[in-house]
LUMLUMBA-185233 format. One record per residue (C-alpha): x, z, y; residue in three letters. Coordinates in Angstrom, 3 decimals. Layout:
% LUMLUMBA-185233
@u: X; w: Z; v: Y; resn: Ala
...
END
This chain:
% LUMLUMBA-185233
@u: -0.006; w: 0.018; v: 0.010; resn: Met
@u: 1.485; w: -1.077; v: 3.342; resn: Lys
@u: 1.279; w: 1.603; v: 5.994; resn: Val
@u: 1.383; w: 0.502; v: 9.650; resn: Glu
@u: 1.717; w: 2.816; v: 12.651; resn: Leu
@u: 0.890; w: 1.363; v: 16.010; resn: Arg
@u: 1.931; w: 3.219; v: 19.162; resn: Asn
@u: 1.255; w: 6.564; v: 17.411; resn: Leu
@u: 1.400; w: 9.465; v: 19.843; resn: Thr
@u: 0.686; w: 13.208; v: 19.408; resn: Lys
@u: 0.554; w: 15.528; v: 22.457; resn: Ile
@u: 0.110; w: 19.340; v: 22.153; resn: Phe
@u: -0.814; w: 21.614; v: 25.110; resn: Pro
@u: 1.939; w: 23.948; v: 26.211; resn: Ser
@u: 1.768; w: 27.452; v: 24.736; resn: Arg
@u: 2.807; w: 28.870; v: 28.120; resn: Asn
@u: -0.458; w: 28.869; v: 29.958; resn: Lys
@u: 1.162; w: 29.962; v: 33.196; resn: Lys
@u: 3.483; w: 26.976; v: 33.300; resn: Val
@u: 0.967; w: 24.568; v: 31.763; resn: Gly
@u: 1.898; w: 21.041; v: 30.945; resn: Gly
@u: 2.068; w: 19.199; v: 27.615; resn: Glu
@u: 4.483; w: 18.853; v: 24.729; resn: Val
@u: 4.874; w: 15.239; v: 23.380; resn: Ile
@u: 5.641; w: 15.770; v: 19.703; resn: Ala
@u: 5.515; w: 12.059; v: 18.767; resn: Val
@u: 5.960; w: 9.392; v: 21.450; resn: Asn
@u: 4.740; w: 5.836; v: 20.908; resn: Asp
@u: 5.833; w: 5.542; v: 17.250; resn: Phe
@u: 5.453; w: 1.909; v: 16.064; resn: Thr
@u: 6.669; w: 1.172; v: 12.529; resn: Phe
@u: 5.501; w: -0.683; v: 9.380; resn: Thr
@u: 6.254; w: 0.841; v: 5.941; resn: Ile
@u: 6.372; w: -2.051; v: 3.426; resn: Pro
@u: 4.272; w: -1.704; v: 0.233; resn: Asp
@u: 6.016; w: 0.146; v: -2.572; resn: Gly
@u: 8.951; w: 1.457; v: -0.558; resn: Thr
@u: 10.288; w: 4.982; v: -0.083; resn: Leu
@u: 10.886; w: 5.649; v: 3.594; resn: Val
@u: 12.736; w: 8.754; v: 4.932; resn: Gly
@u: 11.714; w: 10.300; v: 8.242; resn: Leu
@u: 14.971; w: 11.894; v: 9.308; resn: Leu
@u: 15.822; w: 14.181; v: 12.222; resn: Gly
@u: 16.505; w: 17.714; v: 13.449; resn: Pro
@u: 13.866; w: 20.413; v: 13.547; resn: Ser
@u: 11.301; w: 19.700; v: 16.290; resn: Gly
@u: 11.856; w: 15.935; v: 16.277; resn: Cys
@u: 8.228; w: 15.131; v: 15.297; resn: Gly
@u: 8.789; w: 13.993; v: 11.719; resn: Lys
@u: 6.372; w: 16.437; v: 10.044; resn: Ser
@u: 3.746; w: 15.776; v: 12.751; resn: Thr
@u: 3.986; w: 12.089; v: 12.033; resn: Thr
@u: 3.452; w: 12.825; v: 8.333; resn: Leu
@u: 0.396; w: 14.973; v: 9.053; resn: Tyr
@u: -1.096; w: 12.245; v: 11.199; resn: Met
@u: -0.635; w: 9.768; v: 8.340; resn: Ile
@u: -2.357; w: 12.241; v: 5.992; resn: Ser
@u: -5.199; w: 12.878; v: 8.392; resn: Gly
@u: -4.487; w: 16.621; v: 8.780; resn: Leu
@u: -3.780; w: 16.013; v: 12.509; resn: Gln
@u: -5.550; w: 13.622; v: 14.777; resn: Lys
@u: -3.396; w: 11.357; v: 16.917; resn: Pro
@u: -3.614; w: 11.622; v: 20.682; resn: Ser
@u: -3.158; w: 7.863; v: 20.861; resn: Gly
@u: -2.384; w: 4.812; v: 18.696; resn: Gly
@u: -3.699; w: 3.698; v: 15.302; resn: Gln
@u: -2.893; w: 4.044; v: 11.565; resn: Ile
@u: -3.495; w: 1.309; v: 9.102; resn: Phe
@u: -3.432; w: 1.425; v: 5.291; resn: Phe
@u: -3.188; w: -2.290; v: 4.488; resn: Gly
@u: -5.798; w: -3.883; v: 6.728; resn: Asp
@u: -7.975; w: -0.800; v: 6.960; resn: Glu
@u: -7.863; w: 1.331; v: 10.116; resn: Asp
@u: -7.757; w: 4.935; v: 8.852; resn: Val
@u: -7.103; w: 6.644; v: 12.225; resn: Thr
@u: -10.412; w: 8.489; v: 12.249; resn: Thr
@u: -10.841; w: 8.713; v: 8.502; resn: Leu
@u: -10.883; w: 12.236; v: 6.908; resn: Ser
@u: -7.950; w: 13.306; v: 4.779; resn: Pro
@u: -9.903; w: 13.285; v: 1.522; resn: Glu
@u: -10.996; w: 9.743; v: 2.119; resn: Asn
@u: -7.577; w: 8.262; v: 2.842; resn: Arg
@u: -6.288; w: 8.299; v: -0.724; resn: Gly
@u: -3.078; w: 10.177; v: 0.023; resn: Val
@u: -1.104; w: 12.690; v: -2.015; resn: Gly
@u: 0.613; w: 15.382; v: -0.021; resn: Leu
@u: 3.415; w: 17.725; v: -1.260; resn: Val
@u: 4.183; w: 20.651; v: 1.058; resn: Phe
@u: 7.498; w: 22.429; v: 1.607; resn: Gln
@u: 6.227; w: 25.648; v: 0.018; resn: Asn
@u: 4.527; w: 23.886; v: -2.870; resn: Tyr
@u: 1.124; w: 25.617; v: -2.165; resn: Ala
@u: 0.192; w: 26.225; v: -5.826; resn: Leu
@u: -2.775; w: 28.398; v: -6.791; resn: Tyr
@u: -1.138; w: 31.525; v: -8.316; resn: Pro
@u: -4.138; w: 32.535; v: -10.535; resn: His
@u: -4.338; w: 29.055; v: -12.161; resn: Met
@u: -2.253; w: 27.559; v: -14.895; resn: Thr
@u: -0.177; w: 24.426; v: -14.395; resn: Val
@u: -2.848; w: 22.457; v: -16.070; resn: Lys
@u: -5.558; w: 23.820; v: -13.821; resn: Gln
@u: -3.430; w: 23.306; v: -10.663; resn: Asn
@u: -2.822; w: 19.685; v: -11.556; resn: Ile
@u: -6.560; w: 19.046; v: -12.434; resn: Met
@u: -7.875; w: 20.807; v: -9.351; resn: Phe
@u: -7.955; w: 17.641; v: -7.090; resn: Pro
@u: -9.903; w: 15.709; v: -9.782; resn: Leu
@u: -12.635; w: 18.393; v: -9.900; resn: Gln
@u: -13.575; w: 17.613; v: -6.283; resn: Asn
@u: -14.165; w: 13.893; v: -6.926; resn: Leu
@u: -17.801; w: 12.855; v: -6.406; resn: Arg
@u: -20.000; w: 9.810; v: -6.974; resn: Gly
@u: -18.482; w: 6.770; v: -8.690; resn: Lys
@u: -15.094; w: 8.503; v: -8.749; resn: Asp
@u: -16.232; w: 11.535; v: -10.690; resn: Lys
@u: -14.465; w: 12.018; v: -13.988; resn: Leu
@u: -15.471; w: 13.717; v: -17.229; resn: Thr
@u: -13.524; w: 16.811; v: -18.297; resn: Lys
@u: -11.682; w: 14.764; v: -20.974; resn: Gln
@u: -10.711; w: 12.103; v: -18.428; resn: Glu
@u: -9.342; w: 14.760; v: -16.043; resn: Met
@u: -7.386; w: 16.329; v: -18.903; resn: Leu
@u: -5.881; w: 12.926; v: -19.864; resn: Glu
@u: -4.960; w: 12.254; v: -16.169; resn: Arg
@u: -3.331; w: 15.706; v: -15.870; resn: Ala
@u: -1.192; w: 15.208; v: -18.952; resn: Tyr
@u: -0.150; w: 11.705; v: -17.854; resn: Glu
@u: 0.973; w: 13.159; v: -14.418; resn: Ala
@u: 2.758; w: 16.105; v: -16.162; resn: Ala
@u: 4.657; w: 13.726; v: -18.465; resn: Lys
@u: 5.696; w: 11.669; v: -15.529; resn: Leu
@u: 7.433; w: 14.696; v: -13.915; resn: Val
@u: 8.449; w: 16.083; v: -17.319; resn: Gln
@u: 6.520; w: 19.413; v: -17.290; resn: Ile
@u: 3.942; w: 18.557; v: -20.057; resn: Asp
@u: 5.294; w: 21.527; v: -22.139; resn: Glu
@u: 4.537; w: 23.980; v: -19.334; resn: Leu
@u: 0.789; w: 23.314; v: -18.979; resn: Met
@u: -0.390; w: 26.848; v: -19.962; resn: Asp
@u: 2.104; w: 28.702; v: -17.754; resn: Arg
@u: 1.217; w: 30.203; v: -14.353; resn: Lys
@u: 3.309; w: 29.380; v: -11.257; resn: Pro
@u: 4.984; w: 32.845; v: -11.337; resn: Ser
@u: 6.452; w: 32.016; v: -14.676; resn: Glu
@u: 8.163; w: 28.813; v: -13.435; resn: Leu
@u: 11.400; w: 28.173; v: -11.645; resn: Ser
@u: 11.449; w: 26.670; v: -8.141; resn: Gly
@u: 12.259; w: 23.240; v: -9.518; resn: Gly
@u: 9.422; w: 23.378; v: -11.971; resn: Gln
@u: 6.951; w: 24.542; v: -9.347; resn: Gln
@u: 8.041; w: 21.627; v: -7.234; resn: Gln
@u: 7.243; w: 19.239; v: -10.098; resn: Arg
@u: 3.804; w: 20.767; v: -10.481; resn: Val
@u: 3.164; w: 20.130; v: -6.816; resn: Ala
@u: 4.293; w: 16.494; v: -7.227; resn: Ile
@u: 2.094; w: 16.066; v: -10.293; resn: Ala
@u: -0.913; w: 17.491; v: -8.518; resn: Arg
@u: -0.342; w: 14.949; v: -5.715; resn: Ala
@u: 0.063; w: 12.033; v: -8.198; resn: Leu
@u: -2.906; w: 12.841; v: -10.396; resn: Val
@u: -5.348; w: 11.327; v: -7.915; resn: Lys
@u: -3.438; w: 8.051; v: -8.156; resn: Met
@u: -2.954; w: 8.028; v: -4.364; resn: Pro
@u: -2.373; w: 4.925; v: -2.262; resn: Arg
@u: 0.423; w: 6.788; v: -0.363; resn: Val
@u: 2.499; w: 9.752; v: -1.350; resn: Leu
@u: 3.651; w: 12.106; v: 1.430; resn: Leu
@u: 6.473; w: 14.603; v: 0.881; resn: Leu
@u: 7.069; w: 17.211; v: 3.554; resn: Asp
@u: 10.706; w: 18.657; v: 3.105; resn: Glu
@u: 10.041; w: 19.101; v: -0.604; resn: Pro
@u: 13.519; w: 20.152; v: -1.533; resn: Leu
@u: 14.423; w: 22.731; v: 1.202; resn: Ser
@u: 13.469; w: 25.736; v: -1.001; resn: Asn
@u: 15.741; w: 24.715; v: -3.911; resn: Leu
@u: 19.324; w: 25.529; v: -4.559; resn: Asp
@u: 22.027; w: 22.881; v: -4.259; resn: Ala
@u: 22.057; w: 21.763; v: -7.903; resn: Arg
@u: 18.306; w: 21.734; v: -8.254; resn: Leu
@u: 18.050; w: 19.723; v: -4.961; resn: Arg
@u: 20.282; w: 17.002; v: -6.431; resn: Leu
@u: 18.369; w: 16.910; v: -9.695; resn: Gln
@u: 14.938; w: 16.941; v: -8.041; resn: Thr
@u: 15.667; w: 14.212; v: -5.540; resn: Arg
@u: 16.826; w: 11.995; v: -8.383; resn: Glu
@u: 13.478; w: 12.772; v: -10.098; resn: Glu
@u: 11.555; w: 11.898; v: -6.975; resn: Ile
@u: 13.276; w: 8.539; v: -6.746; resn: Arg
@u: 12.672; w: 7.853; v: -10.479; resn: Arg
@u: 8.980; w: 8.714; v: -10.127; resn: Ile
@u: 8.570; w: 6.558; v: -7.037; resn: Gln
@u: 10.222; w: 3.610; v: -8.846; resn: Lys
@u: 8.066; w: 4.037; v: -11.907; resn: Glu
@u: 4.758; w: 4.338; v: -10.033; resn: Thr
@u: 5.544; w: 1.936; v: -7.175; resn: Gly
@u: 3.588; w: 4.166; v: -4.794; resn: Ile
@u: 4.413; w: 3.860; v: -1.127; resn: Thr
@u: 6.172; w: 7.083; v: -0.292; resn: Thr
@u: 7.108; w: 8.845; v: 2.975; resn: Val
@u: 9.727; w: 11.523; v: 2.609; resn: Phe
@u: 10.377; w: 14.007; v: 5.500; resn: Val
@u: 13.723; w: 15.741; v: 5.612; resn: Thr
@u: 16.337; w: 17.010; v: 8.065; resn: His
@u: 19.059; w: 16.594; v: 5.395; resn: Asp
@u: 20.748; w: 13.157; v: 6.050; resn: Gln
@u: 22.409; w: 13.169; v: 2.563; resn: Glu
@u: 18.917; w: 13.468; v: 0.922; resn: Glu
@u: 17.513; w: 10.714; v: 3.058; resn: Ala
@u: 20.435; w: 8.390; v: 2.528; resn: Met
@u: 20.524; w: 8.874; v: -1.279; resn: Ser
@u: 16.981; w: 8.032; v: -2.148; resn: Ile
@u: 15.341; w: 6.088; v: 0.698; resn: Ser
@u: 14.904; w: 2.315; v: 0.894; resn: Asp
@u: 14.623; w: 2.678; v: 4.667; resn: Met
@u: 15.364; w: 5.579; v: 7.153; resn: Ile
@u: 13.639; w: 6.338; v: 10.425; resn: Val
@u: 15.847; w: 8.459; v: 12.622; resn: Val
@u: 13.912; w: 10.514; v: 15.204; resn: Met
@u: 14.850; w: 12.694; v: 18.221; resn: Lys
@u: 12.350; w: 14.589; v: 20.392; resn: Leu
@u: 9.442; w: 12.547; v: 19.129; resn: Gly
@u: 11.111; w: 9.152; v: 19.829; resn: Val
@u: 12.331; w: 6.745; v: 17.099; resn: Val
@u: 16.039; w: 6.147; v: 17.602; resn: Gln
@u: 16.844; w: 3.701; v: 14.813; resn: Gln
@u: 15.224; w: 2.133; v: 11.729; resn: Val
@u: 17.022; w: 0.432; v: 8.894; resn: Gly
@u: 18.515; w: 0.688; v: 5.472; resn: Ala
@u: 20.678; w: 3.858; v: 4.993; resn: Pro
@u: 24.007; w: 2.063; v: 4.757; resn: Gln
@u: 23.173; w: -0.235; v: 7.655; resn: Glu
@u: 22.448; w: 2.705; v: 9.912; resn: Ile
@u: 25.619; w: 4.514; v: 8.841; resn: Tyr
@u: 27.750; w: 1.456; v: 9.541; resn: Asp
@u: 26.048; w: 0.470; v: 12.752; resn: Asn
@u: 24.562; w: 3.459; v: 14.651; resn: Pro
@u: 22.777; w: 2.393; v: 17.764; resn: Ile
@u: 23.748; w: 5.498; v: 19.826; resn: Asn
@u: 25.825; w: 8.620; v: 19.722; resn: Leu
@u: 22.947; w: 10.803; v: 18.403; resn: Phe
@u: 22.496; w: 8.617; v: 15.288; resn: Val
@u: 26.212; w: 8.416; v: 14.724; resn: Ala
@u: 26.584; w: 12.186; v: 14.808; resn: Lys
@u: 23.486; w: 12.828; v: 12.697; resn: Phe
@u: 24.486; w: 10.637; v: 9.708; resn: Leu
@u: 27.601; w: 11.297; v: 7.673; resn: Gly
@u: 29.274; w: 14.060; v: 5.668; resn: Thr
@u: 31.693; w: 15.114; v: 6.906; resn: Pro
@u: 30.295; w: 14.335; v: 10.351; resn: Pro
@u: 31.796; w: 11.613; v: 12.597; resn: Ile
@u: 34.717; w: 12.647; v: 14.742; resn: Asn
@u: 33.965; w: 12.229; v: 18.476; resn: Val
@u: 36.628; w: 11.946; v: 21.196; resn: Phe
@u: 36.620; w: 11.617; v: 24.935; resn: Lys
@u: 38.278; w: 8.427; v: 26.182; resn: Gly
@u: 38.021; w: 5.381; v: 28.320; resn: Cys
@u: 38.290; w: 1.632; v: 28.326; resn: Ile
@u: 40.793; w: 0.077; v: 30.803; resn: His
@u: 41.886; w: -3.588; v: 30.973; resn: Asp
@u: 40.225; w: -4.409; v: 27.665; resn: Gly
@u: 41.899; w: -1.535; v: 25.760; resn: Lys
@u: 40.514; w: 1.653; v: 24.272; resn: Leu
@u: 42.261; w: 4.887; v: 25.021; resn: Tyr
@u: 41.602; w: 8.162; v: 23.264; resn: Ile
@u: 42.145; w: 10.939; v: 25.741; resn: Gly
@u: 42.268; w: 8.511; v: 28.719; resn: Gly
@u: 40.046; w: 8.822; v: 31.729; resn: Glu
@u: 38.729; w: 6.770; v: 34.658; resn: Ile
@u: 38.705; w: 9.091; v: 37.683; resn: Val
@u: 36.655; w: 8.033; v: 40.707; resn: Pro
@u: 38.318; w: 8.354; v: 44.175; resn: Ile
@u: 35.849; w: 9.506; v: 46.775; resn: Thr
@u: 35.843; w: 9.793; v: 50.586; resn: Glu
@u: 33.534; w: 11.566; v: 52.956; resn: Glu
@u: 31.605; w: 8.872; v: 54.960; resn: Val
@u: 29.121; w: 9.378; v: 57.756; resn: Glu
@u: 25.753; w: 7.807; v: 56.891; resn: Val
@u: 22.892; w: 7.231; v: 59.329; resn: Glu
@u: 19.335; w: 7.909; v: 58.195; resn: Asn
@u: 16.258; w: 6.918; v: 60.100; resn: Asn
@u: 13.740; w: 9.817; v: 60.311; resn: Glu
@u: 10.844; w: 8.255; v: 62.273; resn: Gly
@u: 12.155; w: 7.531; v: 65.760; resn: Glu
@u: 15.195; w: 9.806; v: 65.286; resn: Glu
@u: 18.466; w: 8.840; v: 63.789; resn: Val
@u: 20.199; w: 11.572; v: 61.767; resn: Gln
@u: 23.846; w: 11.404; v: 60.663; resn: Thr
@u: 24.898; w: 12.996; v: 57.372; resn: Thr
@u: 28.195; w: 13.119; v: 55.508; resn: Val
@u: 28.244; w: 11.824; v: 51.896; resn: Glu
@u: 30.894; w: 11.378; v: 49.310; resn: Asn
@u: 31.256; w: 7.649; v: 48.542; resn: Val
@u: 33.335; w: 6.167; v: 45.748; resn: Val
@u: 36.022; w: 3.950; v: 47.182; resn: Val
@u: 38.123; w: 3.301; v: 44.141; resn: Gly
@u: 39.295; w: 4.560; v: 40.693; resn: Tyr
@u: 42.382; w: 6.060; v: 39.143; resn: Asn
@u: 43.333; w: 5.395; v: 35.501; resn: Phe
@u: 44.698; w: 8.335; v: 33.514; resn: Val
@u: 46.268; w: 6.902; v: 30.380; resn: Pro
@u: 45.805; w: 8.269; v: 26.831; resn: Gly
@u: 46.527; w: 6.953; v: 23.362; resn: Glu
@u: 45.806; w: 3.205; v: 23.199; resn: Cys
@u: 44.187; w: 2.771; v: 19.797; resn: Val
@u: 42.300; w: -0.559; v: 19.873; resn: Leu
@u: 41.612; w: -3.738; v: 21.871; resn: Asp
@u: 38.073; w: -3.881; v: 23.252; resn: Thr
@u: 37.755; w: -7.256; v: 24.935; resn: Pro
@u: 34.648; w: -7.881; v: 27.082; resn: Gly
@u: 33.863; w: -4.345; v: 28.052; resn: Ile
@u: 34.331; w: -3.217; v: 31.686; resn: Glu
@u: 36.436; w: -0.272; v: 32.585; resn: Asp
@u: 34.501; w: 2.994; v: 32.055; resn: Lys
@u: 34.662; w: 6.412; v: 30.439; resn: Asn
@u: 33.369; w: 6.471; v: 26.888; resn: Val
@u: 32.902; w: 8.612; v: 23.791; resn: Tyr
@u: 34.780; w: 7.332; v: 20.753; resn: Ile
@u: 33.330; w: 7.976; v: 17.286; resn: Gly
@u: 35.648; w: 7.614; v: 14.252; resn: Val
@u: 34.217; w: 8.072; v: 10.764; resn: Arg
@u: 36.417; w: 10.297; v: 8.552; resn: Pro
@u: 37.336; w: 7.376; v: 6.364; resn: Glu
@u: 38.425; w: 5.382; v: 9.373; resn: Gly
@u: 41.843; w: 6.965; v: 9.651; resn: Phe
@u: 44.977; w: 5.347; v: 8.183; resn: Val
@u: 48.190; w: 7.351; v: 7.846; resn: Ile
@u: 50.830; w: 5.474; v: 9.881; resn: Asp
@u: 54.070; w: 6.954; v: 11.018; resn: Glu
@u: 54.061; w: 4.530; v: 13.882; resn: Asn
@u: 50.360; w: 4.866; v: 14.555; resn: Gly
@u: 49.219; w: 5.337; v: 18.161; resn: Pro
@u: 47.077; w: 8.431; v: 17.494; resn: Met
@u: 48.781; w: 11.819; v: 16.991; resn: Thr
@u: 46.939; w: 14.865; v: 15.709; resn: Cys
@u: 48.175; w: 18.434; v: 15.035; resn: Asn
@u: 47.794; w: 19.302; v: 11.361; resn: Val
@u: 45.828; w: 22.445; v: 10.527; resn: Ser
@u: 45.457; w: 22.061; v: 6.666; resn: Ser
@u: 45.294; w: 19.570; v: 3.871; resn: Val
@u: 42.383; w: 19.936; v: 1.384; resn: Glu
@u: 42.869; w: 18.163; v: -1.983; resn: Val
@u: 39.513; w: 17.139; v: -3.410; resn: Met
@u: 40.733; w: 15.150; v: -6.486; resn: Gly
@u: 40.037; w: 11.504; v: -5.665; resn: Arg
@u: 40.461; w: 12.081; v: -1.960; resn: Asp
@u: 42.192; w: 14.379; v: 0.433; resn: Met
@u: 40.690; w: 15.891; v: 3.618; resn: Ser
@u: 43.266; w: 16.305; v: 6.367; resn: Val
@u: 42.057; w: 18.871; v: 8.914; resn: Val
@u: 43.676; w: 18.576; v: 12.319; resn: Ser
@u: 43.130; w: 19.052; v: 16.016; resn: Thr
@u: 43.271; w: 16.780; v: 19.070; resn: His
@u: 43.014; w: 17.635; v: 22.741; resn: Asp
@u: 40.466; w: 14.886; v: 23.356; resn: Ala
@u: 38.207; w: 15.810; v: 20.347; resn: Ser
@u: 34.668; w: 17.125; v: 21.040; resn: Leu
@u: 34.668; w: 18.579; v: 17.529; resn: Asn
@u: 36.622; w: 21.822; v: 16.832; resn: Pro
@u: 38.516; w: 19.958; v: 14.056; resn: Phe
@u: 39.222; w: 16.318; v: 13.262; resn: Val
@u: 38.530; w: 15.560; v: 9.635; resn: Arg
@u: 39.998; w: 12.457; v: 8.013; resn: Ser
@u: 39.387; w: 11.391; v: 4.393; resn: Ile
@u: 42.561; w: 9.881; v: 2.885; resn: Ile
@u: 43.061; w: 8.441; v: -0.580; resn: Asn
@u: 44.905; w: 10.942; v: -2.825; resn: Ser
@u: 47.544; w: 8.295; v: -3.595; resn: Asp
@u: 48.759; w: 8.708; v: -0.029; resn: Glu
@u: 51.422; w: 11.349; v: 0.634; resn: Arg
@u: 50.780; w: 13.884; v: 3.403; resn: Val
@u: 53.447; w: 16.341; v: 4.470; resn: Asn
@u: 51.461; w: 19.473; v: 4.888; resn: Ala
@u: 54.425; w: 21.212; v: 6.377; resn: Ala
@u: 54.708; w: 18.749; v: 9.247; resn: Ser
@u: 53.110; w: 19.979; v: 12.471; resn: Pro
@u: 51.700; w: 16.569; v: 13.375; resn: Thr
@u: 50.309; w: 13.428; v: 11.724; resn: Ile
@u: 50.057; w: 9.886; v: 13.092; resn: Asn
@u: 47.144; w: 7.525; v: 12.443; resn: Tyr
@u: 46.088; w: 4.012; v: 13.089; resn: Ser
@u: 42.299; w: 3.355; v: 12.983; resn: Leu
@u: 40.176; w: 0.930; v: 11.032; resn: Lys
@u: 38.277; w: -1.068; v: 13.762; resn: Pro
@u: 35.015; w: -1.275; v: 11.759; resn: His
@u: 34.933; w: 2.498; v: 11.480; resn: Lys
@u: 35.323; w: 3.058; v: 15.240; resn: Val
@u: 32.197; w: 3.148; v: 17.447; resn: Phe
@u: 32.297; w: 3.209; v: 21.283; resn: Val
@u: 29.537; w: 4.780; v: 23.365; resn: Phe
@u: 28.910; w: 4.835; v: 27.060; resn: Asp
@u: 29.831; w: 8.344; v: 28.410; resn: Ala
@u: 26.697; w: 8.466; v: 30.654; resn: Glu
@u: 23.958; w: 6.885; v: 28.473; resn: Thr
@u: 25.527; w: 7.509; v: 25.092; resn: Glu
@u: 24.374; w: 4.045; v: 24.015; resn: Glu
@u: 26.576; w: 1.922; v: 21.777; resn: Arg
@u: 29.012; w: -0.522; v: 23.343; resn: Leu
@u: 29.940; w: -3.463; v: 21.105; resn: Tyr
@u: 33.299; w: -5.119; v: 21.100; resn: Phe
END
């Protein structure tokens, strides 16, 4: 089932009645989720991803915009009539019911032509349980299950209705690290087997990248970038997206572009002079003194790359951890803090005066030799792993 969101907006009144105003949780969200795909809504807490999910489900009414399932406008349709399966973060299982009863519960509320016999409901429940591999636990109560098993019961309960769209709201956040890995693999397997269009909400970029066909990165209710996980990782549209995706996170440095070259640690410093400016106030002319930029000074840094076609300006420079190459003649010098051996790779932890991060992390192939006793290390950079962003707008600059 294709899901189309057109200019979707959700506005909440401010909780501070004295101040008043409004809070825009989702702002003009337009996106089409192709049939049969798993899409991850990714962003920090408060970015509007769960609100978007609840508007798709019908639990919250949009302040503006439309929602389509296929060609059907479901914007004003009640949740029970949309054909969605929703899995909550806290599972929301009925503690006094067995696994079997929990899974069958949505089927007991069907009416009219959709109403099922008890035998049909039982068969559906066992089919859903087998799909998530809990068919041997049907007579247990939720308190007798592990966190991962409870999560599977919640997924089975959502799937038993054979929904047109499956909605998952941070379904793995209550699980430990190993269970999270196992359960996200199960979610991907189930989605592939059923072919149900699925929307997966998470703040964990590793989860989103590992199982999603497409990712929607959000910030303060606004969509920042949409695309395949690897595409967004390789080509972030702005500094926020670049910093949000990647483990270890991207290294960010202050720098500048001067005469078509990129300098880490360099700076373009404006030269200002006080100039008298006349302002007309009605019939009167008032003179004020303002600082006016009359030129620029260039403070050099480490020249790491050529950036033809970009005007001189201050920038932020993002370098992925795998973008460093050990080079004794390399233009970039860092102060070594430690070397962490991880088997296949090594993580060199260092510092740099121009870094916005406390530490610079570089991932180096373990075949390389790093002198951990040396106080410094020199790098050259892989151009395709280096991203340049305008220091004022934080938008990507392409070279």
